[in-house]
C-alpha positions in Angstrom: 8.9 14.2 -16.3 11.9 14.1 -14.2 12.6 17.3 -12.2 15.7 18.7 -10.7 14.0 19.5 -7.4 11.0 18.2 -5.6 9.1 19.8 -2.7 8.5 17.7 0.4 5.0 16.7 -0.6 6.2 15.5 -4.0 9.1 13.6 -2.4 6.6 12.0 0.0 4.4 10.8 -2.9 7.3 9.5 -4.9 8.9 7.6 -2.1 5.9 6.5 -0.1 7.4 8.1 3.1 5.2 10.6 4.9 6.5 14.2 5.2 6.8 14.1 9.0 9.0 11.0 8.7 11.1 12.7 6.1 11.7 15.6 8.5 12.5 13.2 11.3 15.0 11.3 9.1 16.6 14.6 8.1 17.2 15.4 11.8 18.6 11.9 12.5 20.6 10.9 9.4 23.3 13.3 8.2 23.2 11.7 4.8 19.8 13.2 4.2 20.2 17.0 4.0 17.8 18.5 1.4 18.6 22.1 0.6 16.2 24.9 1.3 15.0 27.3 -1.3 14.8 31.1 -0.9 11.5 30.7 0.8 13.0 28.3 3.3 11.2 25.2 2.0 13.0 21.9 1.6 13.8 20.9 -1.9 14.8 17.3 -2.6 17.1 16.2 -5.5 17.1 12.8 -7.0 20.1 12.0 -4.8 18.1 12.9 -1.8 15.2 10.6 -3.0 17.7 7.8 -3.4 18.8 8.2 0.2 15.2 8.2 1.3 14.5 5.0 -0.6 17.7 3.4 0.9 16.6 4.4 4.4 13.1 3.1 3.8 14.6 -0.2 2.6 16.9 -0.5 5.6 14.4 0.6 8.3 11.1 -0.9 7.0 12.1 -3.8 4.8 15.3 -5.1 6.4 14.2 -4.1 9.9 17.4 -2.3 10.8 17.4 -0.1 13.9 18.0 3.6 13.3 21.6 3.2 14.6 22.2 0.2 12.4 20.7 2.0 9.4 23.0 5.0 10.0 26.0 2.7 10.1 24.9 0.8 7.0 24.2 3.9 5.0 27.6 5.2 5.8 29.4 2.0 4.9 27.4 1.6 1.7 28.4 -2.0 1.4 25.4 -3.6 3.1 23.5 -5.8 0.7 20.2 -4.3 -0.3 17.3 -5.3 -2.4 17.6 -4.0 -5.9 16.1 -0.5 -5.9 12.8 0.0 -7.6 12.7 3.1 -9.8 10.6 5.8 -8.3 8.1 5.9 -11.1 7.6 2.1 -10.9 7.1 2.2 -7.2 4.5 4.9 -7.6 2.6 2.9 -10.2 2.7 -0.1 -8.0 1.3 1.9 -5.1 -1.5 3.2 -7.3 -2.2 -0.4 -8.5 -2.4 -1.5 -4.9 -5.0 1.2 -4.0 -7.0 0.2 -7.1 -6.9 -3.5 -6.2 -7.9 -2.8 -2.6 -10.8 -0.7 -3.7 -11.8 -3.5 -6.1 -11.7 -6.1 -3.3 -13.8 -3.8 -1.0 -16.5 -3.7 -3.7 -16.7 -7.5 -3.9 
């Protein structure tokens, strides 16, 4: 079920980016600014998750530097791999874990 807001742990699981990296990116990329709820905890929207996935693609897959990724995300015209829906990415990650476990048993 799609939610309006995700806590940092949920955002981490959905995007495959660890919470400490999310906090680091928030401090270094002005495009990623999740709101905070009354308790002061970060809450991520789908738009925030899209930014995280875009940063992940730029930094990890396309090997941009942090400065290059910041410029690219501002320009929004840098070619990117077609984004994988969050639920499909999560299912693929779970499948990878299952297959790795299976290989270890052989």
